[in-house]
PAZAPA-4460 file (N, C-alpha, C; in steps of 0.05 Angstrom, whole numbers, plus 32768, in hexadecimal, padded with zeros to 4 digits):
% residues 256
    n_x    n_y    n_z   ca_x   ca_y   ca_z    c_x    c_y    c_z   seq   type   mol
   8766   8B88   8999   8761   8B6D   89A4   8766   8B58   8990     1      X     A
   8775   8B43   8997   877D   8B2F   8984   8765   8B1E   897B     2      X     A
   8764   8B19   8961   874E   8B09   8956   874E   8AED   8962     3      X     A
   8736   8AE3   8969   8734   8AC7   8970   873A   8AB6   8958     4      X     A
   8749   8AA1   895C   8753   8A90   8946   873D   8A84   8936     5      X     A
   873F   8A86   891C   872C   8A78   890A   8735   8A5B   8909     6      X     A
   8721   8A49   8909   8727   8A2D   8908   8714   8A1F   88F4     7      X     A
   8719   8A06   88EF   8709   89F7   88DB   86EC   89F2   88E5     8      X     A
   86DA   89F1   88D2   86BE   89EB   88D8   86BB   89CE   88E0     9      X     A
   86CB   89BC   88D4   86C8   89A0   88DA   86B2   8993   88C9    10      X     A
   86AF   8979   88C9   869C   896B   88B8   8680   896A   88C2    11      X     A
   867A   8972   88DB   8660   896D   88E7   864F   8985   88EB    12      X     A
   8653   899A   88DB   8642   89B1   88DD   8628   89AD   88CD    13      X     A
   8612   89B6   88D8   85F8   89B6   88CA   85EB   89D1   88CF    14      X     A
   85E3   89DE   88B9   85D8   89F9   88BA   85BA   89F8   88C2    15      X     A
   85B5   89EF   88DB   8599   89ED   88E4   858D   8A08   88ED    16      X     A
   859E   8A1A   88F7   8594   8A34   8902   857E   8A30   8916    17      X     A
   8584   8A1F   892A   8571   8A1A   8940   8574   8A2F   8955    18      X     A
   8563   8A43   8955   8565   8A59   8968   855B   8A50   8983    19      X     A
   856E   8A4C   8996   8566   8A42   89B1   857E   8A46   89C3    20      X     A
   8578   8A49   89DD   858C   8A4B   89F2   8594   8A30   89FC    21      X     A
   8580   8A1E   8A00   8585   8A04   8A0A   8587   89F0   89F3    22      X     A
   859E   89E4   89EF   85A3   89D2   89D9   85A4   89B5   89E1    23      X     A
   859F   89AF   89FB   85A4   8994   8A06   8591   897F   89FA    24      X     A
   8578   8985   89F7   8563   8972   89EF   8565   895A   8A03    25      X     A
   8569   8941   89FA   8568   892B   8A0D   8584   8920   8A13    26      X     A
   8599   8930   8A0D   85B4   8927   8A13   85BA   8927   8A31    27      X     A
   85CA   8914   8A39   85D3   8913   8A55   85F0   891C   8A57    28      X     A
   85F7   8927   8A6D   8613   8930   8A71   8614   8946   8A86    29      X     A
   862C   894F   8A8B   8631   8964   8A9F   8626   897E   8A94    30      X     A
   8615   898C   8AA3   860A   89A6   8A98   8621   89BA   8A93    31      X     A
   861F   89C7   8A7C   8632   89DB   8A74   8623   89F5   8A6C    32      X     A
   8629   8A0A   8A7A   861E   8A24   8A73   8634   8A33   8A64    33      X     A
   862F   8A38   8A4A   8644   8A43   8A38   863D   8A61   8A33    34      X     A
   864D   8A72   8A3D   8649   8A8F   8A3B   865E   8A9B   8A28    35      X     A
   8654   8AA5   8A12   8665   8AAF   89FC   8660   8ACC   89F7    36      X     A
   8675   8ADB   89EF   8671   8AF7   89E7   8680   8AFC   89CE    37      X     A
   8674   8B0A   89BC   8681   8B11   89A2   8687   8B2F   89A3    38      X     A
   86A0   8B36   899E   86A8   8B52   899D   86B8   8B57   8983    39      X     A
   86B8   8B70   897B   86C7   8B79   8963   86E4   8B7A   896B    40      X     A
   86F5   8B6C   895C   8712   8B6B   8963   8720   8B86   8960    41      X     A
   8715   8B97   894F   8721   8BB1   894A   8719   8BC6   895E    42      X     A
   8700   8BC4   8968   86F6   8BD9   897A   86F1   8BCF   8996    43      X     A
   86F1   8BB5   899A   86EA   8BA7   89B3   86CD   8BAC   89BB    44      X     A
   86BD   8BB7   89AA   86A1   8BBC   89B0   8691   8BA2   89AB    45      X     A
   867C   8B9E   89BB   866B   8B86   89B7   865E   8B86   899B    46      X     A
   865B   8B6F   8990   864D   8B6C   8976   8631   8B63   897C    47      X     A
   861F   8B76   8979   8602   8B72   8980   85F4   8B64   8968    48      X     A
   85E0   8B55   896F   85CE   8B48   895B   85DD   8B38   8947    49      X     A
   85F3   8B2C   894F   8600   8B18   893F   85F6   8AFD   8948    50      X     A
   85FA   8AE9   8937   85F1   8ACE   893D   8608   8ABC   8944    51      X     A
   8607   8AB1   895C   861D   8A9E   8965   8611   8A82   8966    52      X     A
   861F   8A70   8959   8616   8A55   8955   862A   8A42   8962    53      X     A
   8620   8A2C   896E   8631   8A17   8979   8627   89FC   8971    54      X     A
   8639   89E9   8970   8632   89CC   896D   8649   89BC   8978    55      X     A
   8642   89A5   8984   8657   8993   898F   864C   8977   8994    56      X     A
   865E   8965   8999   8656   8949   899E   864B   8945   89BA    57      X     A
   863E   892E   89BF   8634   8928   89D9   8649   891B   89EA    58      X     A
   8642   8911   8A02   8655   8906   8A14   8663   88ED   8A09    59      X     A
   8657   88E0   89F6   8663   88C8   89EA   8673   88CE   89D1    60      X     A
   8674   88E8   89CA   8684   88F0   89B3   8676   88EF   8998    61      X     A
   865B   88EF   8999   864B   88ED   8980   863C   8907   897B    62      X     A
   863B   8910   8962   862D   8928   895A   8611   8921   8950    63      X     A
   85FD   8931   8958   85E3   892F   894B   85E6   8934   892E    64      X     A
   85D5   8926   891E   85D7   8928   8901   85EB   8914   88F5    65      X     A
   85FC   8908   8907   8611   88F6   88FD   8613   88DD   8910    66      X     A
   85FD   88D5   891B   85FE   88BF   892F   8608   88A5   8923    67      X     A
   8603   88A0   890A   860C   8887   88FE   8629   8886   88F7    68      X     A
   8636   889D   88F9   8653   889E   88F5   8661   8894   890E    69      X     A
   8654   8897   8925   8660   888E   893E   8672   88A3   894A    70      X     A
   8683   889A   895C   8695   88AB   896C   86AD   88B4   895C    71      X     A
   86A9   88C7   894A   86BE   88D2   893A   86CC   88BE   8928    72      X     A
   86BD   88A8   8922   86C9   8893   8912   86D7   887E   8923    73      X     A
   86D9   8883   893E   86E8   8870   894E   86D6   8860   8960    74      X     A
   86BC   8866   8962   86AB   8858   8974   869A   8844   8964    75      X     A
   8687   8837   8971   8675   8825   8964   865C   8834   895D    76      X     A
   8656   8838   8943   863E   8846   893B   8625   8839   8947    77      X     A
   8611   8849   894F   85F9   883E   895C   85E5   8833   8948    78      X     A
   85ED   882F   892F   85DA   8824   891B   85E9   881B   8903    79      X     A
   85DA   8816   88EE   85E5   880D   88D5   85F6   8824   88C9    80      X     A
   860E   881E   88C0   861F   8833   88B4   8611   8841   889D    81      X     A
   8615   885B   889A   8607   886A   8885   8610   8860   8869    82      X     A
   85FD   8861   8856   8604   8859   883B   860F   8870   882A    83      X     A
   860A   8888   8833   8614   889F   8825   8632   88A3   8828    84      X     A
   863D   88B5   8819   865A   88BC   881B   865D   88D9   8821    85      X     A
   8672   88E1   882F   8676   88FD   8835   8679   890D   881B    86      X     A
   8674   8927   881D   8676   8938   8805   8693   893D   87FD    87      X     A
   86A6   8935   880E   86C2   8936   8807   86D0   891E   8814    88      X     A
   86E7   8916   880B   86F4   88FD   8815   86FB   88FF   8832    89      X     A
   86F7   88EA   8842   86FF   88EA   885E   871D   88EF   8860    90      X     A
   8725   8900   8873   8741   8906   8876   874B   891C   8864    91      X     A
   873A   8924   8851   8741   893A   883F   8735   8954   884A    92      X     A
   8734   8969   883B   872A   8982   8844   870D   8980   884E    93      X     A
   86FD   896E   8844   86E2   896C   884D   86DC   8956   8860    94      X     A
   86EF   8945   8866   86EA   892F   8878   86F4   8934   8894    95      X     A
   86F1   8921   88A6   86FA   8924   88C2   8717   892E   88C3    96      X     A
   871B   8944   88D1   8736   894E   88D4   873E   8960   88BD    97      X     A
   872E   8963   88A9   8736   8974   8892   872E   8990   8896    98      X     A
   872A   899F   8881   8723   89BB   8883   8708   89C0   888E    99      X     A
   86F7   89CF   8881   86DD   89D4   888C   86C8   89C2   887F   100      X     A
   86D0   89AE   8871   86BE   899E   8861   86A8   8991   8870   101      X     A
   8696   8984   8862   867D   897C   886E   8677   895F   8868   102      X     A
   8672   894F   887C   866A   8933   8878   864C   8931   8875   103      X     A
   8642   891D   8867   8626   8919   8863   8618   8910   887D   104      X     A
   8603   891E   8885   85F6   8917   889E   85E7   88FD   889B   105      X     A
   85E2   88F0   88B2   85D6   88D5   88B2   85BB   88D5   88BF   106      X     A
   85B2   88EB   88CB   8599   88ED   88D9   8591   890A   88DD   107      X     A
   8578   890E   88E7   856F   892A   88EA   856E   8932   8908   108      X     A
   857E   8926   8919   857F   892E   8935   858D   8949   8938   109      X     A
   8587   8957   894E   858F   8973   8950   859C   897A   896B   110      X     A
   85A0   8967   897D   85AA   896E   8997   85C6   897A   8996   111      X     A
   85CB   898C   89A9   85E4   8999   89AD   85EC   89AA   8995   112      X     A
   85D7   89B7   8989   85DB   89CA   8973   85C8   89E1   8979   113      X     A
   85D2   89FA   8975   85C0   8A11   8979   85CD   8A2B   8970   114      X     A
   85BD   8A3F   896F   85C6   8A5A   8966   85B6   8A6F   8975   115      X     A
   85C3   8A85   897C   85B6   8A9B   898A   85C0   8AB6   8980   116      X     A
   85B0   8ACA   8983   85B8   8AE6   897D   85C5   8AF2   8995   117      X     A
   85DB   8B01   8991   85E8   8B0E   89A7   85D7   8B26   89B2   118      X     A
   85D9   8B2B   89CC   85CB   8B42   89D7   85DB   8B5C   89D3   119      X     A
   85D2   8B71   89E0   85DF   8B8B   89DB   85FC   8B8D   89E5   120      X     A
   8604   8B79   89F6   861F   8B78   89FF   862F   8B62   89F1   121      X     A
   8623   8B56   89DD   8631   8B42   89CD   8630   8B26   89D9   122      X     A
   861F   8B21   89ED   861F   8B07   89FB   8609   8AF4   89EF   123      X     A
   8610   8ADA   89F1   85FC   8AC5   89EE   8603   8AB0   8A04   124      X     A
   85EF   8AA1   8A0C   85F3   8A8C   8A20   85E5   8A72   8A16   125      X     A
   85F3   8A5C   8A17   85E7   8A42   8A0F   85E7   8A30   8A27   126      X     A
   85D2   8A21   8A2A   85D1   8A0B   8A3D   85D6   89F1   8A2E   127      X     A
   85EB   89E3   8A34   85F2   89CB   8A26   85FE   89B7   8A3A   128      X     A
   860D   89A3   8A30   861B   8990   8A41   8638   8990   8A3A   129      X     A
   8649   8989   8A4D   8666   8987   8A48   866A   8972   8A32   130      X     A
   8679   8979   8A1D   867D   8966   8A07   868E   894E   8A0F   131      X     A
   868B   8938   8A01   869C   8922   8A05   86B3   8923   89F1   132      X     A
   86BF   890C   89EB   86D6   890B   89D9   86D3   88F5   89C5   133      X     A
   86E1   88F8   89AF   86E0   88E4   899A   86FB   88E2   898C   134      X     A
   86FD   88CF   897A   8717   88C8   896E   8725   88E1   8962   135      X     A
   873E   88E5   896B   874F   88F9   895E   874D   8916   8967   136      X     A
   873A   891C   8979   8737   8938   8981   8735   893B   899F   137      X     A
   873F   8952   89A9   873A   895A   89C4   871D   8963   89C7   138      X     A
   8713   8965   89DF   86F7   896E   89E4   86F4   898B   89DA   139      X     A
   86DF   8990   89CB   86DB   89AB   89BF   86BE   89B0   89B8   140      X     A
   86B8   89C9   89B2   869E   89D2   89A9   86A4   89E4   8990   141      X     A
   8693   89E1   897C   8696   89F1   8963   8684   8A0A   8966   142      X     A
   868D   8A1F   8958   867D   8A38   8958   867F   8A46   893D   143      X     A
   866B   8A56   8937   866B   8A69   8921   865F   8A83   892B   144      X     A
   8669   8A9A   8922   865D   8AB4   8927   8654   8AC0   890C   145      X     A
   863B   8AC7   890A   8630   8AD2   88F2   8629   8AF0   88F6   146      X     A
   8631   8B01   88E4   862C   8B1D   88E6   8620   8B29   88CC   147      X     A
   8614   8B40   88CF   860A   8B4F   88B7   85EF   8B46   88AE   148      X     A
   85E3   8B31   88BA   85C9   8B28   88B2   85B5   8B2D   88C8   149      X     A
   859E   8B1F   88C7   8589   8B23   88DB   857A   8B09   88DF   150      X     A
   856D   8B07   88F6   855C   8AF0   88FB   8541   8AF5   88EF   151      X     A
   8537   8AE1   88E0   851D   8AE2   88D4   850E   8AC8   88DB   152      X     A
   84F6   8AC6   88D1   84E6   8AAE   88D5   84F3   8A96   88C8   153      X     A
   8505   8A9B   88B5   8512   8A85   88A7   852E   8A7E   88B3   154      X     A
   8535   8A8C   88C8   854F   8A88   88D4   8560   8AA1   88D3   155      X     A
   857A   8A9E   88CF   858C   8AB5   88CD   8591   8ABB   88B0   156      X     A
   858A   8AD3   88A7   858A   8ADA   888B   859E   8AEF   8885   157      X     A
   85AE   8AEC   886F   85C1   8B00   8867   85DB   8AFF   8877   158      X     A
   85EB   8B12   8872   8604   8B14   8881   8619   8AFF   8879   159      X     A
   862B   8AF9   888C   8641   8AE8   8887   8649   8AD9   88A0   160      X     A
   8658   8AC4   889D   8665   8AB6   88B3   8680   8AC3   88B7   161      X     A
   8682   8AD3   88CC   869B   8AE2   88D0   86B0   8AD3   88E1   162      X     A
   86A7   8ABE   88EF   86BA   8AAE   88FF   86B0   8A92   8901   163      X     A
   86C3   8A7F   88FD   86BF   8A63   8902   86D5   8A5A   8915   164      X     A
   86CD   8A4E   892C   86E2   8A47   893F   86DA   8A2E   894F   165      X     A
   86EB   8A29   8963   86E6   8A12   8975   86ED   8A1B   8991   166      X     A
   86DE   8A10   89A5   86E4   8A15   89C1   86F0   89FC   89CD   167      X     A
   8702   89FF   89E0   8710   89E9   89ED   870E   89EA   8A0B   168      X     A
   8714   89D4   8A18   8711   89D1   8A35   872C   89C9   8A41   169      X     A
   8731   89D2   8A59   874A   89CC   8A66   874C   89AE   8A6B   170      X     A
   8764   89A3   8A6B   8768   8987   8A70   875E   897F   8A8C   171      X     A
   8761   8990   8AA0   8758   8989   8ABB   8739   8985   8ABB   172      X     A
   872B   8996   8AAD   870E   8993   8AAC   8705   897A   8A9E   173      X     A
   8712   8974   8A87   870A   895D   8A78   8711   8943   8A88   174      X     A
   8728   8942   8A95   872F   892B   8AA5   871B   8927   8ABC   175      X     A
   8710   893D   8AC6   86FC   893B   8ADC   86E2   892E   8AD3   176      X     A
   86DD   892E   8AB9   86C4   8922   8AAF   86C7   8904   8AA9   177      X     A
   86DF   88FA   8AA8   86E4   88DF   8A9E   86D6   88C9   8AAF   178      X     A
   86D4   88CE   8AC9   86C8   88BA   8ADB   86AB   88BF   8AE1   179      X     A
   869F   88D2   8AD3   8683   88D9   8AD7   8672   88CF   8AC0   180      X     A
   865C   88C2   8AC7   864A   88B8   8AB1   863D   88D0   8AA4   181      X     A
   8638   88CF   8A8A   863D   88BA   8A77   8659   88BA   8A6A   182      X     A
   866A   88CC   8A72   8684   88CF   8A65   8695   88B6   8A6B   183      X     A
   8691   88AA   8A82   86A1   8893   8A8A   869C   887B   8A78   184      X     A
   8687   887B   8A68   8681   8865   8A56   868F   8868   8A3B   185      X     A
   869C   887F   8A37   86AA   8885   8A1D   86C5   8878   8A1E   186      X     A
   86C9   8863   8A0E   86E2   8854   8A0F   86F6   885C   89FA   187      X     A
   86F0   8870   89EA   8702   887A   89D5   871A   8888   89E2   188      X     A
   8732   8883   89D9   8749   8891   89E3   8747   88AF   89DF   189      X     A
   874B   88BE   89F5   8746   88DA   89F4   8760   88E9   89ED   190      X     A
   875D   88FC   89DA   8773   890E   89D3   8774   8925   89E6   191      X     A
   878B   892B   89F1   878D   8942   8A03   878F   895C   89F4   192      X     A
   878C   8972   8A02   878E   898C   89F5   87A9   8990   89E8   193      X     A
   87BE   8987   89F6   87D9   898A   89EB   87DE   8979   89D3   194      X     A
   87CF   8963   89D0   87D3   8951   89B9   87C1   8959   89A2   195      X     A
   87AE   896A   89A5   879B   8970   8990   87A8   897E   8979   196      X     A
   87A1   8976   8961   87AF   8981   8949   87A3   899B   893F   197      X     A
   878D   89A4   894B   877F   89BC   8941   8780   89D3   8956   198      X     A
   877F   89CD   896F   8781   89E2   8984   879B   89F1   8980   199      X     A
   879A   8A0C   897D   87B2   8A1C   8977   87C5   8A22   898F   200      X     A
   87BD   8A19   89A7   87CE   8A1C   89BF   87D3   8A39   89C6   201      X     A
   87BF   8A4A   89C2   87C2   8A66   89C8   87AD   8A6F   89DD   202      X     A
   87A4   8A5C   89EE   8792   8A64   8A04   8778   8A6E   89FA   203      X     A
   876E   8A83   8A06   8753   8A8E   8A00   8752   8A97   89E3   204      X     A
   8767   8AA2   89D8   8767   8AAA   89BC   8762   8A93   89A9   205      X     A
   876B   8A7B   89B1   8767   8A63   89A1   874E   8A54   89A8   206      X     A
   873D   8A5F   89BA   8724   8A53   89C1   8722   8A44   89DB   207      X     A
   8737   8A46   89EC   8736   8A39   8A06   8723   8A47   8A19   208      X     A
   870F   8A39   8A22   86FA   8A45   8A33   8705   8A49   8A50   209      X     A
   86FB   8A5E   8A5C   86FE   8A62   8A79   86E8   8A51   8A86   210      X     A
   86EF   8A41   8A99   86DC   8A2E   8AA5   86D9   8A33   8AC3   211      X     A
   86C0   8A31   8ACD   86BA   8A33   8AE9   86AA   8A1A   8AF1   212      X     A
   86B5   8A0B   8B04   86A7   89F3   8B0D   86B2   89EA   8B28   213      X     A
   86A4   89D9   8B36   86AD   89CE   8B50   86C1   89B8   8B49   214      X     A
   86DA   89BC   8B51   86EF   89A9   8B4B   86EA   898D   8B56   215      X     A
   86DA   898B   8B6B   86D4   8971   8B77   86BB   8965   8B6C   216      X     A
   86AA   8975   8B5F   8690   896B   8B56   8689   8979   8B3B   217      X     A
   8699   8972   8B27   8693   897E   8B0C   8678   8976   8B02   218      X     A
   866D   8960   8B0C   8653   8956   8B02   863D   896A   8B09   219      X     A
   8642   897D   8B1B   862E   8991   8B22   862A   89A6   8B0C   220      X     A
   863E   89A8   8AFA   863B   89BB   8AE4   8654   89CC   8AE0   221      X     A
   8656   89D7   8AC8   866D   89E7   8AC0   8663   8A00   8AB3   222      X     A
   8670   8A17   8AB8   866B   8A2F   8AA9   8684   8A34   8A98   223      X     A
   8680   8A38   8A7E   8696   8A3E   8A6C   8691   8A59   8A5E   224      X     A
   86A5   8A6A   8A5D   86A1   8A83   8A50   86B9   8A8C   8A40   225      X     A
   86B4   8A9C   8A2C   86C9   8AA6   8A1A   86BF   8ABE   8A0B   226      X     A
   86D1   8AD1   8A07   86CB   8AE8   89F5   86D9   8AE2   89DA   227      X     A
   86C9   8AE4   89C5   86D4   8AE0   89AA   86D8   8AFB   899D   228      X     A
   86F1   8B00   8995   86F8   8B19   8987   86F8   8B13   8969   229      X     A
   86E5   8B1E   895B   86E2   8B17   893E   86E1   8B31   892D   230      X     A
   86E6   8B2D   8914   86E3   8B43   8900   86C7   8B40   88F4   231      X     A
   86B4   8B51   88FB   8698   8B4D   88F2   8694   8B4F   88D4   232      X     A
   86A8   8B5B   88C7   86A5   8B5F   88AA   86B3   8B49   889A   233      X     A
   86C1   8B37   88A7   86D0   8B22   889A   86BE   8B0B   8893   234      X     A
   86C8   8AF9   8882   86BA   8AE0   887C   86CD   8AC9   8883   235      X     A
   86C6   8AB9   8896   86D6   8AA2   889F   86C3   8A8A   88A3   236      X     A
   86C0   8A7A   888E   86AD   8A64   888F   86B9   8A4A   8898   237      X     A
   86D2   8A49   88A0   86DE   8A31   88AA   86E4   8A1C   8896   238      X     A
   86E7   8A24   887D   86EC   8A10   8868   870A   8A0C   8862   239      X     A
   871B   8A1C   8870   8738   8A19   886C   8744   8A05   887F   240      X     A
   875E   8A07   8884   876C   89F6   8896   876B   8A03   88B2   241      X     A
   8773   89F5   88C7   8774   8A01   88E2   8783   8A1B   88E2   242      X     A
   8777   8A2F   88F1   8784   8A49   88F2   877D   8A5B   88DC   243      X     A
   876C   8A53   88C9   8764   8A64   88B3   8776   8A63   889B   244      X     A
   8789   8A50   889B   879B   8A4D   8884   878D   8A40   886D   245      X     A
   8798   8A40   8855   878C   8A32   883F   8788   8A15   8845   246      X     A
   8775   8A08   8838   8771   89EC   883B   878A   89DC   8833   247      X     A
   878F   89C6   8842   87A8   89B7   883B   87A5   89A9   8820   248      X     A
   87BB   89A4   8813   87BB   8996   87FA   87BF   8979   87FD   249      X     A
   87C7   8970   8815   87C9   8954   881B   87B7   894D   8832   250      X     A
   87B0   8934   8834   879D   892B   8848   87A9   892C   8864   251      X     A
   879C   893B   8877   87A6   893C   8892   879E   8923   88A1   252      X     A
   87A9   8920   88BA   87A1   890A   88CB   8784   890C   88D2   253      X     A
   8775   88F5   88D0   8758   88F6   88D6   8752   8900   88F2   254      X     A
   8742   8914   88F5   8738   891D   890E   8724   8934   8907   255      X     A
   870D   8934   8915   86F8   8946   890C   86F7   895F   891C   256      X     A
***
């Protein structure tokens, strides 16, 4: 079974280890039931008791933990701009659009972030909302799969991050959200899947979700599902360039 494509972590990851199925908190948006399965790419067997983590922006394109940054740098921040600086230069390996680098958080909010342990068939299910869009990127969700460790009272202990990836949505589904509140209030120019600089254009292998929804009434909710084929003994922390290549030596186009 072909490995699911490794992709960059992006600048907005926070290692909260919030074990929960429902990550919505007080966010508004179209309900999304995200059904994920982790399998061993060599044997196709489910990977049990691994930890699958997700994080993504809200309908307005803003990430919890980074609300003062605004809509991917393209929207109006909801408060005073942060005084801190990212841990790496914007546009470089650690900034928006770079490798797996990390921007300095601006708040302690936690919505649309969570982690769960896979069941005996390798499944996890998250209740969330359909993500919005922000400057420079197509609509997406970030993920990590952790193996070799265990859940303790302190979170997930030991092991490794064997997969870092991103999930994507079909253009038809994203277009269907544009006239639905609160997505309709997002005035940032949207990047399509074909225009996105990170999506590898390989369908499910590259993270494209299978979606089920009422084509006339997407506001009623969406089910998204995908099987991730990973190497449970590998280490892929998302700090390289898109596709798992080495980090670029020149600054890429800004997009997170």
